[in-house]
N, C-alpha and C positions, 0 to 999 in steps of 0.2 A: 676141613674140606676133604672129601673122599679123594683117593688117589686114582680112581677110575678115570682113564683118559677121556672118555666120552663126556663124563660129568665135568671134568676140568675145562674142556673146550666150550661146553655150554655156559659154564659160569664165566669164563673169560670173555665170551661174546657178549653176555649181558653186562659185565663190568665195563667193557668197551663202550657199550651204549650209554651207560651211566656217565662215563667220562665225556662223551659227546654232549650229553645233556648239560653237564656242568661247564662245558666250554662256552656257553652262552651267558654273557654278562647279565642280561635281563633275567634269565632264570635263576642265576646266582642271587641277584638282588631280591627276587621273590622268596627264595628259600630262607634267606637271612631275615627278611621282614616277617616271615611266618614263624620264626623261631619261638616267640613267646606267647602268641595267641592266634586264634582263628580269625580270619579277616575276610570280608566279602570282596567280590570282584571290584565293586565300585570304590571301596576304601583302598584296596591295593592299587588300583588305577590312579587314584588321587595321590597316594603317598609316593608312588614311583614316577608320576607324571608321564604315564603311558596310556595310549588309547585303550578303552575298555575291551574292544574286540581283540587287540593284541594280547592283553592280559589273559583273557579267556582262552585264547589259542595256546599260549604257553602253559597255562595251568592244565589244560587237557593233556598235553604232552607229558607233563610231570606226573599227572595222575595215572596215565597209562603204565608208567614204570614204577608205580607205587611210592613215589616220593611225596606226594600230597594226597590228602583224602578230603571228603566233603561232609558237611553236616547241614541239612536244611532246617531253617527256622522260619516258619511261615513261607513267605515267597522268596526269602533271601537264602542264598547258598553261601556258606562260610567254608573257606579253605584253611587247612592246617597241615602241618608236617605229618606225614604218615610214618616216616622213619627218621626220627630226630638224629640218629647217629650219622646221617648223611652230612650233617654239619661238621662232624669231626673231620671228614675229608676236606670240606671247604675250608675249615680253619687251618688245617695243615698246609693247604695250598697257599693261603693268605700269608702264613708265617714264612713259607719258603719265598714267596714274592717279596716280602719285606727284606729278606737277606739279599736278594738279587738287586732290588731297587737301591738299597743302601750300599751295595758293593761290598758287603761283608761276607766272610765265610761263616758257616754254621758254627755256633759256639762263641763267636766274637761279640 
């Protein structure tokens, strides 16, 4: 990352937005579900047991920040991860959560 102060501030602002997106459990479930394959809104709704309109709304938010992308096949739109390394962040947070929940220090 460039050391230019203006650039750093812009990057940090966007990173803050990404963390806000990831603070929503529904969006986390969606990202993890999309890890291995593209899925339609209907299928994602069924898998997560969430109203289709809520799924569509959350997916549009994730798409705005380039975390998911779409592919149209006929009338269906399939969603997939646009930036798979976002799951690295999610997995690190889950690992940290595991330590906290078990009451263990890191490395134990």
